[in-house]
MARSE-647843 format. One record per residue (C-alpha): residue number from 1; residue in three letters; x, y, z. Coordinates in steps of 0.5 Angstrom, whole numbers, plus 500, padded with zeros to 3 digits. Example, Ala and Ser with C-alpha at 12.3 -4.5 7.8 and 13.67 -1.06 7.14 Angstrom:
// MARSE-647843
     k     r    c1    c2    c3
     1   Ala   525   491   516
     2   Ser   527   498   514
END
This chain:
// MARSE-647843
     k     r    c1    c2    c3
     1   Unk   830   501   399
     2   Unk   833   495   402
     3   Unk   840   494   405
     4   Unk   842   490   398
     5   Unk   840   496   394
     6   Unk   843   502   399
     7   Unk   850   498   398
     8   Unk   849   499   391
     9   Unk   847   506   391
    10   Unk   853   508   396
    11   Unk   857   505   391
    12   Unk   854   508   385
    13   Unk   855   515   389
    14   Unk   863   513   389
    15   Unk   863   512   382
    16   Unk   860   518   380
    17   Unk   864   521   384
    18   Unk   870   518   381
    19   Unk   868   520   374
    20   Unk   867   527   376
    21   Unk   874   528   378
    22   Unk   872   529   386
    23   Unk   876   522   388
    24   Unk   882   518   385
    25   Unk   880   511   387
    26   Unk   879   504   384
    27   Unk   871   503   386
    28   Unk   870   498   391
    29   Unk   867   492   390
    30   Unk   862   492   396
    31   Unk   860   498   401
    32   Unk   858   496   407
    33   Unk   851   499   410
    34   Unk   849   497   418
    35   Unk   845   500   423
    36   Unk   848   507   426
    37   Unk   853   506   432
    38   Unk   853   510   438
    39   Unk   853   517   436
    40   Unk   851   516   429
    41   Unk   843   517   427
    42   Unk   838   515   421
    43   Unk   836   509   419
    44   Unk   843   506   416
    45   Unk   851   508   417
    46   Unk   857   507   412
    47   Unk   864   507   413
    48   Unk   866   507   406
    49   Unk   869   514   406
    50   Unk   874   511   412
    51   Unk   875   506   407
    52   Unk   877   510   401
    53   Unk   881   515   405
    54   Unk   888   513   404
    55   Unk   887   511   397
    56   Unk   884   518   396
    57   Unk   890   521   399
    58   Unk   885   525   403
    59   Unk   882   526   410
    60   Unk   876   521   412
    61   Unk   871   527   413
    62   Unk   873   530   406
    63   Unk   872   524   403
    64   Unk   865   523   407
    65   Unk   863   531   404
    66   Unk   865   529   397
    67   Unk   860   523   397
    68   Unk   855   526   401
    69   Unk   852   530   395
    70   Unk   851   524   391
    71   Unk   847   521   396
    72   Unk   842   526   398
    73   Unk   837   527   393
    74   Unk   837   520   390
    75   Unk   830   516   391
    76   Unk   829   513   398
    77   Unk   835   518   401
    78   Unk   831   523   405
    79   Unk   838   525   409
    80   Unk   845   524   409
    81   Unk   849   526   416
    82   Unk   856   526   417
    83   Unk   858   524   425
    84   Unk   865   522   427
    85   Unk   871   521   423
    86   Unk   867   521   417
    87   Unk   861   516   417
    88   Unk   855   517   413
    89   Unk   849   516   416
    90   Unk   843   515   412
    91   Unk   836   517   413
    92   Unk   831   513   408
    93   Unk   824   516   405
    94   Unk   817   513   407
    95   Unk   817   508   402
    96   Unk   823   504   405
    97   Unk   819   500   410
    98   Unk   815   497   404
    99   Unk   821   495   400
   100   Unk   824   491   406
   101   Unk   818   488   408
   102   Unk   817   485   401
   103   Unk   823   483   400
   104   Unk   822   479   407
   105   Unk   816   476   405
   106   Unk   817   474   398
   107   Unk   824   471   401
   108   Unk   820   468   407
   109   Unk   824   464   412
   110   Unk   830   464   408
   111   Unk   830   471   408
   112   Unk   838   473   409
   113   Unk   840   465   407
   114   Unk   846   467   401
   115   Unk   842   463   396
   116   Unk   836   466   397
   117   Unk   833   471   391
   118   Unk   836   478   392
   119   Unk   841   476   397
   120   Unk   845   482   399
   121   Unk   852   482   399
   122   Unk   854   481   406
   123   Unk   861   484   409
   124   Unk   862   478   412
   125   Unk   861   471   409
   126   Unk   864   463   411
   127   Unk   870   462   408
   128   Unk   869   456   404
   129   Unk   863   458   400
   130   Unk   866   455   393
   131   Unk   865   447   394
   132   Unk   871   446   400
   133   Unk   868   443   406
   134   Unk   868   447   413
   135   Unk   871   442   418
   136   Unk   868   443   425
   137   Unk   871   438   430
   138   Unk   868   439   438
   139   Unk   870   435   444
   140   Unk   865   430   448
   141   Unk   861   435   451
   142   Unk   854   436   449
   143   Unk   854   444   449
   144   Unk   860   443   444
   145   Unk   856   439   440
   146   Unk   850   443   440
   147   Unk   854   450   438
   148   Unk   857   445   433
   149   Unk   850   443   430
   150   Unk   848   451   430
   151   Unk   854   453   427
   152   Unk   853   448   421
   153   Unk   846   450   420
   154   Unk   848   457   420
   155   Unk   855   456   415
   156   Unk   850   452   410
   157   Unk   845   458   410
   158   Unk   850   462   407
   159   Unk   852   456   402
   160   Unk   858   453   405
   161   Unk   858   445   405
   162   Unk   860   443   413
   163   Unk   862   437   416
   164   Unk   862   436   424
   165   Unk   866   431   428
   166   Unk   866   430   435
   167   Unk   871   426   440
   168   Unk   865   423   443
   169   Unk   857   423   442
   170   Unk   851   420   446
   171   Unk   845   417   442
   172   Unk   841   420   447
   173   Unk   843   428   445
   174   Unk   840   426   438
   175   Unk   833   424   441
   176   Unk   833   430   446
   177   Unk   836   436   443
   178   Unk   835   434   435
   179   Unk   843   434   434
   180   Unk   848   430   430
   181   Unk   855   429   428
   182   Unk   858   427   422
   183   Unk   863   423   425
   184   Unk   866   420   432
   185   Unk   873   420   433
   186   Unk   879   424   433
   187   Unk   880   430   429
   188   Unk   881   430   422
   189   Unk   887   430   418
   190   Unk   886   437   415
   191   Unk   886   442   420
   192   Unk   879   443   422
   193   Unk   875   449   426
   194   Unk   875   447   433
   195   Unk   869   448   437
   196   Unk   870   448   444
   197   Unk   865   453   448
   198   Unk   865   453   456
   199   Unk   861   447   458
   200   Unk   854   448   462
   201   Unk   855   448   469
   202   Unk   849   442   469
   203   Unk   845   437   465
   204   Unk   841   442   461
   205   Unk   837   435   458
   206   Unk   831   436   463
   207   Unk   830   443   460
   208   Unk   827   439   453
   209   Unk   830   441   447
   210   Unk   828   448   445
   211   Unk   829   451   452
   212   Unk   836   447   452
   213   Unk   838   449   446
   214   Unk   837   456   447
   215   Unk   840   456   454
   216   Unk   846   453   451
   217   Unk   846   458   445
   218   Unk   844   464   447
   219   Unk   851   466   452
   220   Unk   857   467   448
   221   Unk   862   461   447
   222   Unk   866   464   452
   223   Unk   861   465   457
   224   Unk   858   460   462
   225   Unk   851   459   461
   226   Unk   845   458   466
   227   Unk   841   452   466
   228   Unk   835   453   470
   229   Unk   828   453   470
   230   Unk   828   461   468
   231   Unk   828   458   461
   232   Unk   822   455   462
   233   Unk   818   461   464
   234   Unk   812   464   460
   235   Unk   814   471   462
   236   Unk   817   477   459
   237   Unk   823   476   463
   238   Unk   825   470   459
   239   Unk   828   472   452
   240   Unk   826   465   449
   241   Unk   819   467   451
   242   Unk   819   474   449
   243   Unk   822   472   442
   244   Unk   817   466   441
   245   Unk   811   470   443
   246   Unk   813   476   438
   247   Unk   812   471   433
   248   Unk   806   468   435
   249   Unk   803   474   436
   250   Unk   804   476   429
   251   Unk   801   469   427
   252   Unk   795   471   431
   253   Unk   794   478   427
   254   Unk   794   474   420
   255   Unk   789   470   423
   256   Unk   785   475   426
   257   Unk   785   480   420
   258   Unk   783   474   416
   259   Unk   777   474   420
   260   Unk   776   482   419
   261   Unk   777   481   412
   262   Unk   784   483   410
   263   Unk   790   481   409
   264   Unk   798   484   409
   265   Unk   800   488   403
   266   Unk   807   491   403
   267   Unk   806   499   404
   268   Unk   809   505   407
   269   Unk   808   506   415
   270   Unk   810   513   416
   271   Unk   810   512   424
   272   Unk   814   504   423
   273   Unk   819   503   429
   274   Unk   826   505   426
   275   Unk   828   500   431
   276   Unk   825   494   428
   277   Unk   826   497   421
   278   Unk   833   497   422
   279   Unk   833   490   426
   280   Unk   830   487   420
   281   Unk   835   490   415
   282   Unk   841   487   419
   283   Unk   838   480   419
   284   Unk   843   478   413
   285   Unk   849   481   416
   286   Unk   847   478   422
   287   Unk   847   471   419
   288   Unk   853   472   415
   289   Unk   857   475   421
   290   Unk   854   469   425
   291   Unk   858   464   420
   292   Unk   864   468   419
   293   Unk   865   468   427
   294   Unk   862   461   429
   295   Unk   858   465   434
   296   Unk   850   463   433
   297   Unk   850   467   440
   298   Unk   849   473   435
   299   Unk   843   470   432
   300   Unk   840   469   439
   301   Unk   841   476   441
   302   Unk   839   479   435
   303   Unk   832   476   435
   304   Unk   832   478   442
   305   Unk   833   485   439
   306   Unk   827   484   434
   307   Unk   822   481   438
   308   Unk   823   487   443
   309   Unk   822   492   438
   310   Unk   816   489   434
   311   Unk   812   487   441
   312   Unk   811   495   442
   313   Unk   808   495   435
   314   Unk   804   489   434
   315   Unk   798   492   438
   316   Unk   797   497   433
   317   Unk   796   493   427
   318   Unk   789   491   428
   319   Unk   783   496   426
   320   Unk   780   499   433
   321   Unk   773   499   435
   322   Unk   769   501   429
   323   Unk   774   503   425
   324   Unk   775   499   418
   325   Unk   781   496   415
   326   Unk   785   500   410
   327   Unk   791   501   406
   328   Unk   795   503   412
   329   Unk   793   497   417
   330   Unk   795   492   411
   331   Unk   802   495   411
   332   Unk   802   494   418
   333   Unk   800   487   418
   334   Unk   805   487   413
   335   Unk   810   489   417
   336   Unk   808   485   423
   337   Unk   808   479   419
   338   Unk   816   480   416
   339   Unk   818   481   423
   340   Unk   815   474   425
   341   Unk   818   471   418
   342   Unk   825   474   421
   343   Unk   823   471   428
   344   Unk   821   464   425
   345   Unk   828   464   420
   346   Unk   833   465   426
   347   Unk   829   460   431
   348   Unk   830   455   425
   349   Unk   837   456   425
   350   Unk   838   455   432
   351   Unk   834   448   432
   352   Unk   829   452   436
   353   Unk   821   451   434
   354   Unk   817   457   432
   355   Unk   810   455   434
   356   Unk   804   459   431
   357   Unk   800   458   438
   358   Unk   803   460   445
END
């Protein structure tokens, strides 16, 4: 069950409870599902009971108790646990990874884009997906221009039309960091969204494009970026290296599997890391939130989480010794490829290359 399907399942549970007379509410248009927060459990959690408590005239925990029986036993749902004031924590069945992996591999690097096939109805979305233009304006500052460029890429992937203007722009920035603006000069007459992150303390251009963009985009806008050779280091302490290495390793597994005579095929992975599945399933929500909050740093940090969850899993994919490739190996390879696909798609949105070889 994918996050989009789980959201629909939660809404269906609400509708069944309303039809049975156990809740007197209007069924909402969408239900937010996300990885559980502190104190939660399972694969996903939803706050739908807290959302419905006031219109239902009941405490959130009671609403959650009403909804739980309508979720337990649904195909793909293994268990539902109530925590906190009324969060429904949902554990998915063993077939869940196969559906998620199939969705990712089908969409490719456009997984999570608003215009991709079967894109989930994310809780966060850009505020102008209706044909109007989101206007971004930034000062004559390299970090501001890079952040605006990344924000524009993310907004466009969520269906928005974007125009970026800057108070000043140096041509070398385009050549060095692959950034551009649509206009140079004062802010446009219509109120724009001002992009004004804390400036970099040093010139990032000597880092070259990928490391420089990462150095400027990985910290939140209110944090001062670190500009140094640590972003070029080929070691685990460098988050950019971990992300790109996990992607390259997933691509190497595909090549190695081909040499062994088998290819990826989504299927059950009983011991699949739950952290990895949750991170992959959360990717559409992260993209929508990054667009809504003009915060590409959310994508950068999410990619680090995906890579850190994937790296311990990748060595388990291929057959060992005289072991012959099986359905389990094909399913593991598909999960590894899905992780690599999410990493490649996220890096692309940040304007950073995702090489197949490191």
